[in-house]
C-alpha positions in Angstrom: 0.0 0.1 0.0 1.4 3.4 -0.9 0.8 6.5 1.2 1.4 10.0 0.2 1.4 13.4 2.2 2.5 17.0 1.6 3.4 19.6 4.1 4.2 23.2 3.2 5.6 25.7 5.8 6.6 29.3 6.1 8.3 31.2 9.0 8.8 35.0 9.0 11.3 36.2 11.6 11.3 40.1 12.5 13.6 41.5 15.2 14.5 45.0 16.0 18.2 45.9 15.6 20.6 45.0 18.3 22.1 47.9 20.3 25.9 48.2 19.8 28.8 50.3 21.0 31.0 51.9 18.4 34.0 53.9 18.8 33.6 57.7 18.8 37.2 58.7 18.2 40.8 57.5 18.4 43.8 59.3 20.0 47.2 59.3 18.4 49.8 59.9 21.1 53.1 61.3 20.0 56.5 60.2 21.5 59.1 62.3 23.0 60.5 62.8 19.4 57.4 63.9 17.9 56.7 60.4 16.2 53.8 58.3 17.1 53.5 54.6 17.0 51.1 53.7 14.1 50.2 50.3 15.5 46.3 50.1 16.0 46.7 48.2 19.2 48.6 50.9 20.8 46.0 53.6 19.8 43.6 54.6 22.6 39.9 54.5 21.7 37.0 56.4 23.1 33.7 54.5 22.9 31.4 57.2 24.3 28.0 56.2 25.5 27.5 52.5 25.8 24.8 51.1 23.1 24.8 54.6 21.4 24.1 52.8 17.8 21.3 50.5 16.9 21.7 48.0 14.1 19.0 48.0 11.3 16.1 45.6 11.8 16.4 41.9 11.1 13.9 40.0 9.0 13.8 37.0 6.9 11.3 34.6 5.3 12.0 30.8 5.3 9.9 28.3 3.2 9.7 24.7 3.2 8.0 21.6 1.7 8.0 18.1 2.5 6.6 15.3 0.4 6.2 12.1 2.4 5.5 8.6 0.8 5.8 4.9 1.7 7.4 2.5 -0.6 10.4 0.1 -1.0 9.9 -1.3 2.5 9.8 2.0 4.5 8.5 5.4 5.1 10.4 8.3 2.9 10.4 12.0 3.3 11.7 14.5 0.7 12.4 18.0 2.0 13.1 21.2 0.2 13.8 24.4 2.1 14.8 27.9 1.5 16.4 30.1 4.2 15.9 33.8 3.6 13.6 33.4 0.6 13.8 37.0 -0.5 17.5 37.3 0.0 17.3 40.2 2.3 20.9 41.4 3.5 20.5 41.0 7.3 23.4 42.9 9.1 25.1 40.8 11.7 27.9 43.0 13.2 29.7 46.2 12.5 33.3 46.1 11.2 35.9 48.7 11.3 38.2 48.1 8.6 40.4 51.1 8.6 41.9 51.7 11.9 42.6 55.3 11.1 39.0 56.1 9.8 35.7 56.8 11.7 33.9 54.9 9.2 32.5 51.4 9.6 30.5 48.9 7.7 27.9 46.5 8.8 28.6 42.9 7.5 25.6 40.9 6.4 24.5 37.3 6.9 24.3 34.6 4.0 21.8 35.4 1.5 19.1 32.9 0.0 20.3 29.5 1.0 18.5 26.4 -0.4 18.7 22.9 1.0 17.4 19.5 0.0 17.1 16.4 2.3 15.8 12.9 2.2 14.8 10.9 5.2 14.4 7.1 5.1 12.6 5.1 8.0 12.6 1.3 7.8 
């Protein structure tokens, strides 16, 4: 006897942006001869107020479909899912690339991510 079943799912995730603390300014301290050490680890950083910046909001839509059937001596499930179906670039963290600049960039998570799986139960 054959058995067929279908399951479709969707999940929407919406979250406010996380508060983060970003550097406000950096101080370059001169040595006795007027030169300063350009090593970024030796530059004092003023962070100002804690959590003074908020990351952009986070949202994504996940879709999934499962097709279940019996046959070949067992129960089978074929699964197809898509993470972040509309490929929204959700920011994960703030990156400060240039140690001598006040600019920063938010780094995004992986975009659209499909997956396929099969499960067999005997």
